C-alpha positions, 0 to 999 in steps of 0.5 A: 890598864898598865901598873903604876909604880910606887908613888916615891918611884920614877917608871924605871923603879927607881926612886924619885929623888925629889919625893924620897926622904934622905933614908930612902935615897942613902937605902938606894944608894947602898942597894945599887952601889957600896952593898952591891945588894942588886947584884944578887937579889936583882934590881927589881928586888925579886931575887935569883938562885939563893938570894931571896926576893926583898918585896912581895908576900913572901917578904912580908910573911917573913919580915912583916911583924919584924923590925929594922933592926931585926933585918939589919942584923939578919943582913949582917949576920948572913950576907955574903962579904964584900970588900965593901961590906964592913961599913954596911951596917953603920950606913944605915 
């Protein structure tokens, strides 16, 4: 039986913009665009090399009990500085 994507995702794993909230759409735009997260964490969120996965059991073990603010503060302090990252925290 084939795996079905999450309800708000299309068959390519991207947000179905008709079902997504404005905040979810903005997050995807940042992930694939201005913040360029996908270049290290991969479009599948699986991570690679030093970039940890952003989904799955390990991610939930680490971040499941924390707030979004905790995650944003962590990202702001530890993610590589890229020319477009200077507005990153304010873009969320």
